N, C-alpha and C positions, 0 to 999 in steps of 0.2 A: 571390921566394925566402922560403920559409916558415922561421921559427924558432920552435920550440915553447919556451915559457917557463912559469914558475910565479910567481904573483904576483896583485896586484889590478889588474884591467884598468882601473880608474878612475884609477890612477896612471900609466898608460902615457904616454909622450911621443910617441906617434905622432899623425899629423895627424888621424886619424879613429878613433873607435871604433865597431866594427859590431856588431850584435846582432839576433837574430830576434824578430819580433813576428807579430801576427796584424791584419789590418784591424780597426779599432775596438777594439783591445786595450786593457784597463784598466790596464796596467802595474801590477798588484798582486802580482806574484810575480817571485822571481829577480832577474836583472840588470835587467830592466825596472823593477822597483819601485826598486832602487837608483838607476837613472838618473832615474826620476820624482822621487825626493827630492832629488838633486843639482841637477837641471835642471827645476824645476817649469814653466818657460815652455815647455821642450820638449814635455812632456806636453800642455799647453794648445794648442800649435801642432799637434801631432800630431792630437789630437781634431777640430780645425778642418779640417786637411787631409783626413781621412777623411770628414767630413761633406760636404766640397766635392767631392771627387774620386772617392770610393768605390774605393779601391784594391783590387786583386785579389792574391790569393797569387801569389808569384813576382815581384812588383814591389819597388821600392826607393824610400825617402824619405830625403833629407838634411836634417838640422837643423843649423844653424850659430848658435852663441851666442858670448857673450863668452869667448873662449879655449877653445872646445870645439866639435867637429863630430862628430855621431853619425849614422851611417847605419843607418836601420831597414830591415831586409829582412823582407819579408812571407813568412815561412816556414810559417805556420800558417793554417788555416781560420778565418775570422771567427767570433765568438759568434753563436749562433742568435738571440738576443734581447739587449736592453741590459743585462739583468741576469745573463745566462749567461756562463760561462767561454769563452775562445777554443777553437776545435777543436784537434786535434793537427796537428803538422807533417807533411809528406810529403816523401819525398826527391825527387820531381818539383818541388815548389815550391822546395826548397832549390837544385836545379839551376838553375831559371830565375832565382831571386833572386841566385845567384853569377855568373850570366851578367850580369844587370844591374849587380852591383857592378863587375865587371871594366870595363864600359862607363864607369860613374861614375869610377872611378879614372883611366882614360885621358882622360875629358872634362875633369875637374877637375885633372888633372895632380897627382894626390896622390903624396906621396913616401913614405908609410909608412901602414899600418893595423894596427889590433889587433882581434882578435876571439876570442870564447870558443868553447867547444865547441858550436857552432852548433846549434840545435833539438834538443838532447839533454836539457835540463832540463825546463822546462815543456811544450816541444814534443814530448817523449816518444820522440824516435828513438834508435836505437842508435848509439853513438859509432863502432863499427867499420863501420857502413854509411856514416856522414857524412863521416868523416875522409878516405876516398880521393876523395870528391867535392870536398872543399875543396882538397886537394892537386892535384886535376886542374885546377881553375880557377885557383888562385891560386899555386902553386908556380912556374909559368913566369914570372910577373911579374917585371920588373927592380927592384921596390922591396921593402923589408923588409916582410914580413907576419909580424906577432908573434901566434902562436896560443896563447892562454892555455889549455893543455890541463889545467892545475892551478890552481885558485883558492886563494889565501891572502890573506885580508882584511888590508889595511894594509901588505903587503909590496910594495915595488917590484921588478918583475922586472928581470932583467939583459937589457934589450933590444938593446944594441949589440954 
């Protein structure tokens, strides 16, 4: 069941924060940058994972650190070179990544998740195109899904 909230996703009390990235992403813009600054070891682990496993768009990777779990959904095309920016997101990659997210939620028995307006910032997709896809996959879940549809830095959302 989805509950749309306003606030700072990093203050979420959910079991996992979900966000969209590209394979080999540099985590240098948007929520990814904030997560890189908050959890520097996550970024190092992410780079290592990408070098070892060469993930494809539509996949997902879970990072767990002290007091935090972040699910990285590969919604964008990878950068063409080590110095270029990641490619844009596609609704097809969002579909596949959300399917992977549902599997992860079930496998790991997660009790709640929080996610932003997936793939609409750096990913470049239109929110009106992405929102129904999110609802299609996540609204039927029996757990709270907190959709941070409006970001307000430093403000704790009313999740309960």
